[in-house]
C-alpha positions as CSV (number, residue, x, y, z in Angstrom):
1,M,92.6,87.3,122.4
2,D,95.1,87.2,119.5
3,E,97.9,89.7,120.0
4,D,98.8,89.8,116.2
5,F,97.1,92.8,114.7
6,R,98.9,92.6,111.3
7,G,96.6,93.3,108.4
8,I,93.7,94.7,110.5
9,P,92.2,97.8,108.7
10,S,91.4,101.0,110.4
11,A,88.4,100.9,112.7
12,F,85.5,103.0,114.0
13,V,84.6,101.6,117.4
14,I,81.2,102.7,118.8
15,T,80.0,102.2,122.3
16,A,77.0,103.2,124.3
17,D,76.8,104.4,128.0
18,F,74.1,101.8,128.8
19,D,75.7,98.7,127.4
20,V,77.5,96.0,129.3
21,L,80.1,95.9,126.5
22,R,81.0,99.6,126.7
23,D,84.3,99.0,128.6
24,E,85.3,96.2,126.3
25,G,84.8,98.3,123.3
26,F,86.9,101.1,124.7
27,L,89.7,98.7,125.7
28,Y,89.6,97.1,122.2
29,S,90.0,100.5,120.6
30,E,93.0,101.2,122.9
31,R,94.6,97.9,122.0
32,L,94.2,98.6,118.3
33,R,95.7,102.1,118.8
34,S,98.6,100.7,120.8
35,A,99.3,98.3,117.9
36,G,99.4,101.2,115.5
37,I,96.0,100.6,113.9
38,P,94.2,103.9,113.1
39,V,91.1,104.0,115.3
40,K,88.2,106.4,115.7
41,Y,86.4,105.8,119.0
42,K,83.2,107.4,120.1
43,N,80.9,106.7,123.0
44,Y,77.2,107.7,122.8
45,K,74.8,108.4,125.6
46,S,72.5,105.5,124.6
47,F,71.9,101.8,125.0
48,H,73.0,98.5,123.4
49,G,71.7,98.2,119.8
50,F,70.8,101.9,119.5
51,V,72.3,102.1,116.0
52,T,70.5,99.1,114.4
53,M,67.3,100.1,116.1
54,A,67.6,103.6,114.7
55,T,66.6,102.8,111.1
56,E,63.7,104.6,109.5
57,G,60.6,103.4,111.4
58,G,62.7,101.4,113.8
59,P,61.3,100.5,117.2
60,A,63.6,102.7,119.2
61,R,64.8,105.6,116.9
62,T,66.8,108.1,118.9
63,D,68.8,111.3,118.2
64,E,71.9,109.4,119.2
65,G,71.2,106.6,116.7
66,D,70.7,109.2,114.0
67,E,74.0,110.8,115.0
68,A,75.9,107.5,115.1
69,F,74.5,106.5,111.7
70,A,75.6,109.9,110.2
71,D,79.1,109.4,111.9
72,I,79.4,105.9,110.4
73,V,78.6,107.2,106.9
74,Q,81.1,110.1,107.3
75,Y,83.8,107.7,108.6
76,I,83.3,105.5,105.5
77,K,83.4,108.4,103.1
78,D,86.6,109.7,104.8
79,T,88.2,106.3,104.8
80,V,87.4,105.5,101.2
81,S,88.8,108.9,100.1
82,E,92.2,108.3,101.8
């Protein structure tokens, strides 16, 4: 993995408890934070793909997916207003 984080924008890293990539997502957020990149990290009690499956009428809509979607929208609003 590249160690040069210059120019990387702030990030919102989302992970899910039941996802084989959960630990990697957490470690990535920590690496960004260590490099001085503003990071919001949140883990949800859900499964891989829960956000994209949570769209209206999606096959696996969950409360966690709705929460994550709302968190993403709020993060974008907060970031754009900075």
